[in-house]
TORKOL-4160 file (C-alpha; in steps of 0.2 Angstrom, whole numbers, padded with zeros to 4 digits, m for minus):
360
<pt num="1" X="0895" Y="m0064" Z="0600"/>
<pt num="2" X="0884" Y="m0060" Z="0584"/>
<pt num="3" X="0878" Y="m0044" Z="0593"/>
<pt num="4" X="0896" Y="m0039" Z="0597"/>
<pt num="5" X="0901" Y="m0041" Z="0579"/>
<pt num="6" X="0886" Y="m0031" Z="0573"/>
<pt num="7" X="0891" Y="m0017" Z="0585"/>
<pt num="8" X="0908" Y="m0016" Z="0578"/>
<pt num="9" X="0901" Y="m0016" Z="0560"/>
<pt num="10" X="0890" Y="m0001" Z="0565"/>
<pt num="11" X="0904" Y="0008" Z="0573"/>
<pt num="12" X="0915" Y="0005" Z="0558"/>
<pt num="13" X="0902" Y="0011" Z="0546"/>
<pt num="14" X="0899" Y="0027" Z="0556"/>
<pt num="15" X="0918" Y="0030" Z="0557"/>
<pt num="16" X="0919" Y="0028" Z="0538"/>
<pt num="17" X="0904" Y="0039" Z="0535"/>
<pt num="18" X="0911" Y="0053" Z="0546"/>
<pt num="19" X="0928" Y="0051" Z="0538"/>
<pt num="20" X="0921" Y="0052" Z="0520"/>
<pt num="21" X="0909" Y="0066" Z="0524"/>
<pt num="22" X="0922" Y="0076" Z="0533"/>
<pt num="23" X="0934" Y="0074" Z="0518"/>
<pt num="24" X="0921" Y="0078" Z="0505"/>
<pt num="25" X="0916" Y="0094" Z="0513"/>
<pt num="26" X="0931" Y="0100" Z="0523"/>
<pt num="27" X="0944" Y="0097" Z="0511"/>
<pt num="28" X="0935" Y="0091" Z="0495"/>
<pt num="29" X="0944" Y="0087" Z="0479"/>
<pt num="30" X="0929" Y="0094" Z="0470"/>
<pt num="31" X="0932" Y="0111" Z="0461"/>
<pt num="32" X="0919" Y="0122" Z="0468"/>
<pt num="33" X="0910" Y="0135" Z="0457"/>
<pt num="34" X="0909" Y="0151" Z="0465"/>
<pt num="35" X="0898" Y="0165" Z="0458"/>
<pt num="36" X="0901" Y="0183" Z="0459"/>
<pt num="37" X="0897" Y="0200" Z="0452"/>
<pt num="38" X="0905" Y="0217" Z="0451"/>
<pt num="39" X="0901" Y="0226" Z="0467"/>
<pt num="40" X="0916" Y="0237" Z="0472"/>
<pt num="41" X="0924" Y="0237" Z="0484"/>
<pt num="42" X="0917" Y="0219" Z="0489"/>
<pt num="43" X="0921" Y="0211" Z="0472"/>
<pt num="44" X="0930" Y="0219" Z="0458"/>
<pt num="45" X="0938" Y="0212" Z="0442"/>
<pt num="46" X="0955" Y="0219" Z="0438"/>
<pt num="47" X="0961" Y="0222" Z="0420"/>
<pt num="48" X="0970" Y="0206" Z="0419"/>
<pt num="49" X="0954" Y="0196" Z="0424"/>
<pt num="50" X="0958" Y="0193" Z="0443"/>
<pt num="51" X="0945" Y="0195" Z="0456"/>
<pt num="52" X="0949" Y="0206" Z="0471"/>
<pt num="53" X="0939" Y="0215" Z="0485"/>
<pt num="54" X="0933" Y="0212" Z="0503"/>
<pt num="55" X="0922" Y="0197" Z="0500"/>
<pt num="56" X="0934" Y="0190" Z="0488"/>
<pt num="57" X="0948" Y="0191" Z="0500"/>
<pt num="58" X="0937" Y="0183" Z="0514"/>
<pt num="59" X="0932" Y="0169" Z="0503"/>
<pt num="60" X="0951" Y="0165" Z="0498"/>
<pt num="61" X="0955" Y="0164" Z="0516"/>
<pt num="62" X="0940" Y="0153" Z="0520"/>
<pt num="63" X="0944" Y="0142" Z="0505"/>
<pt num="64" X="0963" Y="0141" Z="0510"/>
<pt num="65" X="0958" Y="0136" Z="0528"/>
<pt num="66" X="0946" Y="0122" Z="0522"/>
<pt num="67" X="0957" Y="0117" Z="0508"/>
<pt num="68" X="0944" Y="0120" Z="0494"/>
<pt num="69" X="0948" Y="0121" Z="0476"/>
<pt num="70" X="0937" Y="0133" Z="0467"/>
<pt num="71" X="0935" Y="0144" Z="0452"/>
<pt num="72" X="0925" Y="0161" Z="0450"/>
<pt num="73" X="0912" Y="0163" Z="0437"/>
<pt num="74" X="0903" Y="0180" Z="0434"/>
<pt num="75" X="0884" Y="0182" Z="0434"/>
<pt num="76" X="0872" Y="0196" Z="0437"/>
<pt num="77" X="0861" Y="0196" Z="0453"/>
<pt num="78" X="0847" Y="0186" Z="0446"/>
<pt num="79" X="0860" Y="0174" Z="0439"/>
<pt num="80" X="0868" Y="0172" Z="0456"/>
<pt num="81" X="0851" Y="0168" Z="0464"/>
<pt num="82" X="0846" Y="0156" Z="0451"/>
<pt num="83" X="0862" Y="0147" Z="0451"/>
<pt num="84" X="0862" Y="0144" Z="0470"/>
<pt num="85" X="0844" Y="0139" Z="0469"/>
<pt num="86" X="0847" Y="0126" Z="0456"/>
<pt num="87" X="0863" Y="0120" Z="0463"/>
<pt num="88" X="0873" Y="0126" Z="0448"/>
<pt num="89" X="0884" Y="0136" Z="0460"/>
<pt num="90" X="0892" Y="0130" Z="0476"/>
<pt num="91" X="0892" Y="0148" Z="0483"/>
<pt num="92" X="0891" Y="0166" Z="0479"/>
<pt num="93" X="0902" Y="0180" Z="0486"/>
<pt num="94" X="0901" Y="0198" Z="0484"/>
<pt num="95" X="0889" Y="0211" Z="0491"/>
<pt num="96" X="0874" Y="0199" Z="0493"/>
<pt num="97" X="0861" Y="0205" Z="0505"/>
<pt num="98" X="0852" Y="0194" Z="0516"/>
<pt num="99" X="0833" Y="0196" Z="0514"/>
<pt num="100" X="0817" Y="0186" Z="0519"/>
<pt num="101" X="0813" Y="0184" Z="0501"/>
<pt num="102" X="0830" Y="0177" Z="0496"/>
<pt num="103" X="0830" Y="0166" Z="0512"/>
<pt num="104" X="0815" Y="0157" Z="0504"/>
<pt num="105" X="0825" Y="0152" Z="0489"/>
<pt num="106" X="0843" Y="0150" Z="0495"/>
<pt num="107" X="0853" Y="0148" Z="0511"/>
<pt num="108" X="0866" Y="0161" Z="0518"/>
<pt num="109" X="0881" Y="0160" Z="0529"/>
<pt num="110" X="0883" Y="0170" Z="0545"/>
<pt num="111" X="0884" Y="0189" Z="0540"/>
<pt num="112" X="0901" Y="0196" Z="0538"/>
<pt num="113" X="0897" Y="0215" Z="0535"/>
<pt num="114" X="0883" Y="0226" Z="0542"/>
<pt num="115" X="0878" Y="0241" Z="0532"/>
<pt num="116" X="0862" Y="0250" Z="0525"/>
<pt num="117" X="0856" Y="0260" Z="0510"/>
<pt num="118" X="0863" Y="0277" Z="0506"/>
<pt num="119" X="0858" Y="0292" Z="0495"/>
<pt num="120" X="0870" Y="0300" Z="0482"/>
<pt num="121" X="0867" Y="0317" Z="0475"/>
<pt num="122" X="0876" Y="0332" Z="0468"/>
<pt num="123" X="0890" Y="0339" Z="0479"/>
<pt num="124" X="0884" Y="0354" Z="0490"/>
<pt num="125" X="0892" Y="0370" Z="0486"/>
<pt num="126" X="0899" Y="0378" Z="0502"/>
<pt num="127" X="0897" Y="0396" Z="0495"/>
<pt num="128" X="0879" Y="0399" Z="0489"/>
<pt num="129" X="0885" Y="0413" Z="0477"/>
<pt num="130" X="0898" Y="0401" Z="0468"/>
<pt num="131" X="0884" Y="0388" Z="0466"/>
<pt num="132" X="0872" Y="0402" Z="0459"/>
<pt num="133" X="0885" Y="0408" Z="0447"/>
<pt num="134" X="0890" Y="0390" Z="0441"/>
<pt num="135" X="0871" Y="0387" Z="0438"/>
<pt num="136" X="0870" Y="0403" Z="0427"/>
<pt num="137" X="0886" Y="0398" Z="0418"/>
<pt num="138" X="0880" Y="0381" Z="0414"/>
<pt num="139" X="0878" Y="0375" Z="0396"/>
<pt num="140" X="0859" Y="0373" Z="0397"/>
<pt num="141" X="0857" Y="0391" Z="0404"/>
<pt num="142" X="0869" Y="0399" Z="0392"/>
<pt num="143" X="0861" Y="0390" Z="0377"/>
<pt num="144" X="0844" Y="0396" Z="0382"/>
<pt num="145" X="0849" Y="0414" Z="0385"/>
<pt num="146" X="0858" Y="0414" Z="0368"/>
<pt num="147" X="0843" Y="0408" Z="0359"/>
<pt num="148" X="0832" Y="0421" Z="0367"/>
<pt num="149" X="0844" Y="0435" Z="0362"/>
<pt num="150" X="0844" Y="0429" Z="0344"/>
<pt num="151" X="0825" Y="0428" Z="0344"/>
<pt num="152" X="0823" Y="0446" Z="0351"/>
<pt num="153" X="0836" Y="0452" Z="0338"/>
<pt num="154" X="0827" Y="0443" Z="0324"/>
<pt num="155" X="0810" Y="0451" Z="0328"/>
<pt num="156" X="0817" Y="0468" Z="0331"/>
<pt num="157" X="0826" Y="0466" Z="0314"/>
<pt num="158" X="0810" Y="0462" Z="0305"/>
<pt num="159" X="0800" Y="0477" Z="0313"/>
<pt num="160" X="0815" Y="0489" Z="0308"/>
<pt num="161" X="0814" Y="0482" Z="0290"/>
<pt num="162" X="0796" Y="0487" Z="0288"/>
<pt num="163" X="0797" Y="0503" Z="0298"/>
<pt num="164" X="0813" Y="0511" Z="0292"/>
<pt num="165" X="0805" Y="0521" Z="0278"/>
<pt num="166" X="0788" Y="0526" Z="0285"/>
<pt num="167" X="0793" Y="0527" Z="0303"/>
<pt num="168" X="0811" Y="0534" Z="0302"/>
<pt num="169" X="0809" Y="0545" Z="0317"/>
<pt num="170" X="0807" Y="0531" Z="0329"/>
<pt num="171" X="0818" Y="0517" Z="0321"/>
<pt num="172" X="0832" Y="0528" Z="0317"/>
<pt num="173" X="0839" Y="0537" Z="0302"/>
<pt num="174" X="0854" Y="0525" Z="0300"/>
<pt num="175" X="0855" Y="0506" Z="0299"/>
<pt num="176" X="0864" Y="0504" Z="0315"/>
<pt num="177" X="0852" Y="0516" Z="0325"/>
<pt num="178" X="0837" Y="0507" Z="0317"/>
<pt num="179" X="0842" Y="0490" Z="0321"/>
<pt num="180" X="0846" Y="0495" Z="0339"/>
<pt num="181" X="0829" Y="0503" Z="0340"/>
<pt num="182" X="0821" Y="0487" Z="0334"/>
<pt num="183" X="0830" Y="0477" Z="0346"/>
<pt num="184" X="0825" Y="0488" Z="0360"/>
<pt num="185" X="0807" Y="0488" Z="0355"/>
<pt num="186" X="0807" Y="0469" Z="0354"/>
<pt num="187" X="0815" Y="0467" Z="0371"/>
<pt num="188" X="0803" Y="0479" Z="0380"/>
<pt num="189" X="0788" Y="0471" Z="0371"/>
<pt num="190" X="0793" Y="0453" Z="0376"/>
<pt num="191" X="0795" Y="0458" Z="0395"/>
<pt num="192" X="0778" Y="0467" Z="0394"/>
<pt num="193" X="0786" Y="0483" Z="0400"/>
<pt num="194" X="0780" Y="0493" Z="0385"/>
<pt num="195" X="0787" Y="0511" Z="0388"/>
<pt num="196" X="0778" Y="0517" Z="0373"/>
<pt num="197" X="0793" Y="0527" Z="0366"/>
<pt num="198" X="0793" Y="0516" Z="0350"/>
<pt num="199" X="0778" Y="0508" Z="0341"/>
<pt num="200" X="0776" Y="0501" Z="0323"/>
<pt num="201" X="0765" Y="0512" Z="0312"/>
<pt num="202" X="0764" Y="0501" Z="0296"/>
<pt num="203" X="0751" Y="0488" Z="0294"/>
<pt num="204" X="0764" Y="0474" Z="0292"/>
<pt num="205" X="0774" Y="0481" Z="0307"/>
<pt num="206" X="0759" Y="0481" Z="0318"/>
<pt num="207" X="0754" Y="0463" Z="0313"/>
<pt num="208" X="0772" Y="0457" Z="0317"/>
<pt num="209" X="0770" Y="0466" Z="0334"/>
<pt num="210" X="0753" Y="0457" Z="0338"/>
<pt num="211" X="0761" Y="0440" Z="0334"/>
<pt num="212" X="0776" Y="0444" Z="0345"/>
<pt num="213" X="0766" Y="0450" Z="0360"/>
<pt num="214" X="0757" Y="0433" Z="0360"/>
<pt num="215" X="0773" Y="0423" Z="0356"/>
<pt num="216" X="0783" Y="0433" Z="0370"/>
<pt num="217" X="0771" Y="0426" Z="0383"/>
<pt num="218" X="0776" Y="0408" Z="0379"/>
<pt num="219" X="0795" Y="0413" Z="0376"/>
<pt num="220" X="0797" Y="0421" Z="0393"/>
<pt num="221" X="0788" Y="0407" Z="0402"/>
<pt num="222" X="0800" Y="0395" Z="0394"/>
<pt num="223" X="0815" Y="0405" Z="0399"/>
<pt num="224" X="0809" Y="0406" Z="0417"/>
<pt num="225" X="0808" Y="0387" Z="0417"/>
<pt num="226" X="0826" Y="0386" Z="0410"/>
<pt num="227" X="0832" Y="0397" Z="0424"/>
<pt num="228" X="0823" Y="0386" Z="0437"/>
<pt num="229" X="0830" Y="0370" Z="0429"/>
<pt num="230" X="0848" Y="0378" Z="0430"/>
<pt num="231" X="0846" Y="0381" Z="0449"/>
<pt num="232" X="0838" Y="0364" Z="0453"/>
<pt num="233" X="0855" Y="0357" Z="0460"/>
<pt num="234" X="0856" Y="0372" Z="0472"/>
<pt num="235" X="0838" Y="0370" Z="0478"/>
<pt num="236" X="0841" Y="0351" Z="0480"/>
<pt num="237" X="0855" Y="0354" Z="0492"/>
<pt num="238" X="0842" Y="0359" Z="0505"/>
<pt num="239" X="0828" Y="0348" Z="0498"/>
<pt num="240" X="0836" Y="0331" Z="0500"/>
<pt num="241" X="0842" Y="0327" Z="0518"/>
<pt num="242" X="0836" Y="0309" Z="0520"/>
<pt num="243" X="0825" Y="0295" Z="0514"/>
<pt num="244" X="0809" Y="0305" Z="0519"/>
<pt num="245" X="0813" Y="0317" Z="0505"/>
<pt num="246" X="0814" Y="0305" Z="0491"/>
<pt num="247" X="0796" Y="0305" Z="0486"/>
<pt num="248" X="0798" Y="0324" Z="0481"/>
<pt num="249" X="0813" Y="0321" Z="0469"/>
<pt num="250" X="0818" Y="0310" Z="0454"/>
<pt num="251" X="0825" Y="0294" Z="0460"/>
<pt num="252" X="0835" Y="0280" Z="0452"/>
<pt num="253" X="0842" Y="0263" Z="0458"/>
<pt num="254" X="0846" Y="0246" Z="0451"/>
<pt num="255" X="0831" Y="0235" Z="0448"/>
<pt num="256" X="0829" Y="0219" Z="0458"/>
<pt num="257" X="0840" Y="0225" Z="0472"/>
<pt num="258" X="0836" Y="0228" Z="0490"/>
<pt num="259" X="0835" Y="0247" Z="0487"/>
<pt num="260" X="0822" Y="0244" Z="0473"/>
<pt num="261" X="0812" Y="0233" Z="0485"/>
<pt num="262" X="0813" Y="0248" Z="0498"/>
<pt num="263" X="0807" Y="0261" Z="0485"/>
<pt num="264" X="0793" Y="0250" Z="0479"/>
<pt num="265" X="0787" Y="0247" Z="0497"/>
<pt num="266" X="0787" Y="0265" Z="0500"/>
<pt num="267" X="0778" Y="0268" Z="0484"/>
<pt num="268" X="0792" Y="0279" Z="0477"/>
<pt num="269" X="0793" Y="0280" Z="0459"/>
<pt num="270" X="0811" Y="0277" Z="0453"/>
<pt num="271" X="0820" Y="0275" Z="0436"/>
<pt num="272" X="0829" Y="0258" Z="0435"/>
<pt num="273" X="0848" Y="0257" Z="0430"/>
<pt num="274" X="0858" Y="0242" Z="0425"/>
<pt num="275" X="0872" Y="0246" Z="0437"/>
<pt num="276" X="0878" Y="0259" Z="0449"/>
<pt num="277" X="0890" Y="0268" Z="0438"/>
<pt num="278" X="0876" Y="0273" Z="0425"/>
<pt num="279" X="0865" Y="0278" Z="0440"/>
<pt num="280" X="0878" Y="0290" Z="0447"/>
<pt num="281" X="0882" Y="0297" Z="0429"/>
<pt num="282" X="0863" Y="0301" Z="0428"/>
<pt num="283" X="0865" Y="0311" Z="0444"/>
<pt num="284" X="0880" Y="0320" Z="0437"/>
<pt num="285" X="0871" Y="0324" Z="0421"/>
<pt num="286" X="0855" Y="0330" Z="0431"/>
<pt num="287" X="0844" Y="0317" Z="0423"/>
<pt num="288" X="0839" Y="0311" Z="0441"/>
<pt num="289" X="0841" Y="0320" Z="0457"/>
<pt num="290" X="0846" Y="0306" Z="0469"/>
<pt num="291" X="0853" Y="0288" Z="0467"/>
<pt num="292" X="0849" Y="0275" Z="0481"/>
<pt num="293" X="0859" Y="0260" Z="0483"/>
<pt num="294" X="0870" Y="0251" Z="0496"/>
<pt num="295" X="0880" Y="0264" Z="0505"/>
<pt num="296" X="0898" Y="0257" Z="0505"/>
<pt num="297" X="0897" Y="0253" Z="0487"/>
<pt num="298" X="0891" Y="0271" Z="0483"/>
<pt num="299" X="0905" Y="0279" Z="0494"/>
<pt num="300" X="0918" Y="0268" Z="0485"/>
<pt num="301" X="0912" Y="0274" Z="0468"/>
<pt num="302" X="0910" Y="0292" Z="0473"/>
<pt num="303" X="0927" Y="0292" Z="0481"/>
<pt num="304" X="0936" Y="0284" Z="0466"/>
<pt num="305" X="0926" Y="0292" Z="0452"/>
<pt num="306" X="0916" Y="0308" Z="0457"/>
<pt num="307" X="0926" Y="0316" Z="0471"/>
<pt num="308" X="0920" Y="0334" Z="0473"/>
<pt num="309" X="0906" Y="0331" Z="0461"/>
<pt num="310" X="0894" Y="0319" Z="0470"/>
<pt num="311" X="0892" Y="0316" Z="0488"/>
<pt num="312" X="0884" Y="0302" Z="0498"/>
<pt num="313" X="0873" Y="0308" Z="0512"/>
<pt num="314" X="0879" Y="0304" Z="0530"/>
<pt num="315" X="0871" Y="0289" Z="0538"/>
<pt num="316" X="0862" Y="0274" Z="0532"/>
<pt num="317" X="0844" Y="0268" Z="0532"/>
<pt num="318" X="0836" Y="0250" Z="0530"/>
<pt num="319" X="0850" Y="0240" Z="0539"/>
<pt num="320" X="0856" Y="0225" Z="0529"/>
<pt num="321" X="0869" Y="0212" Z="0531"/>
<pt num="322" X="0881" Y="0204" Z="0518"/>
<pt num="323" X="0884" Y="0186" Z="0518"/>
<pt num="324" X="0890" Y="0171" Z="0507"/>
<pt num="325" X="0875" Y="0164" Z="0497"/>
<pt num="326" X="0874" Y="0145" Z="0497"/>
<pt num="327" X="0862" Y="0132" Z="0489"/>
<pt num="328" X="0847" Y="0126" Z="0500"/>
<pt num="329" X="0853" Y="0114" Z="0513"/>
<pt num="330" X="0871" Y="0115" Z="0507"/>
<pt num="331" X="0883" Y="0104" Z="0517"/>
<pt num="332" X="0896" Y="0118" Z="0515"/>
<pt num="333" X="0887" Y="0129" Z="0526"/>
<pt num="334" X="0893" Y="0123" Z="0543"/>
<pt num="335" X="0912" Y="0122" Z="0539"/>
<pt num="336" X="0911" Y="0139" Z="0530"/>
<pt num="337" X="0902" Y="0147" Z="0545"/>
<pt num="338" X="0915" Y="0141" Z="0557"/>
<pt num="339" X="0929" Y="0147" Z="0546"/>
<pt num="340" X="0920" Y="0164" Z="0543"/>
<pt num="341" X="0917" Y="0168" Z="0561"/>
<pt num="342" X="0936" Y="0164" Z="0565"/>
<pt num="343" X="0941" Y="0176" Z="0551"/>
<pt num="344" X="0930" Y="0191" Z="0555"/>
<pt num="345" X="0935" Y="0190" Z="0573"/>
<pt num="346" X="0954" Y="0191" Z="0568"/>
<pt num="347" X="0962" Y="0209" Z="0569"/>
<pt num="348" X="0967" Y="0206" Z="0551"/>
<pt num="349" X="0949" Y="0207" Z="0545"/>
<pt num="350" X="0949" Y="0225" Z="0551"/>
<pt num="351" X="0965" Y="0229" Z="0541"/>
<pt num="352" X="0956" Y="0222" Z="0526"/>
<pt num="353" X="0941" Y="0234" Z="0529"/>
<pt num="354" X="0953" Y="0248" Z="0531"/>
<pt num="355" X="0962" Y="0244" Z="0515"/>
<pt num="356" X="0947" Y="0245" Z="0505"/>
<pt num="357" X="0935" Y="0256" Z="0514"/>
<pt num="358" X="0947" Y="0268" Z="0524"/>
<pt num="359" X="0938" Y="0264" Z="0540"/>
<pt num="360" X="0941" Y="0253" Z="0555"/>
């Protein structure tokens, strides 16, 4: 009789434990703290402070299914990982990549999106002639060319000033012809053509000529470098075709991300940026040649901010999965996984991807 009563006590205790456990983690009254960060189009903050995006929409569906109350809090990537590791956050949603290093610190749900890294660079000009002309009409090139003309004119003016009286036959018998002759002499001397039709005869004039001959070597080298710099974009169009070309160019990425780990592993020197927008702006201003980051995030930013200016190379490399981050041994993992798998197998999930990414 006593044993029978003990069995009923055990059964009742198990029933109560399962009931309380299920209520606590399937439809908990606790308000969960969900960390996120700006990672368009997976997580974006609108002007009125509301969070939207692929990951945000997925989480809202899961939370509705499991009757979770929650609030979003914004962190940077290190803050998200630390918050999950310490239990300060109940989950993290966004474009959080599953890696072996992060698995040592936190847990993940099942993946909900498979992608890879991409490379952004200046848009390729379909007409090489147009690209060449645009390079020649760029601000840097025009500024350098204008400075060179002013320098040639100044040297020619100085030589004319000292030669106009004692060497009038070569530097003109009028101010206009004399200045033009000085400009001509300065130009042919700089380019080392040296026709010999005009040459200074005064001591000061010859001294200026000697200085100009040496200075012209440096000047013409600088001008040649400026031309090469203005044509860099056109050359890069054929230079960067994939990740194997990254060691030869100036590369940027976001520090602490999967793309940064990839570049470090490949021993590729890169310039760190705090976010993708600043990295893309550096590509646009020619401060770097290529920006490496998650491909879908790059495509979204290029399509919305830099259409026709920047491009993301076709294809991806270093496959990676996005998942919901969770604290170690989180009891939320199983219910979230069940709901997540159900949501991403629903046709509505493809509609969500199409709405944000334009793809099915």
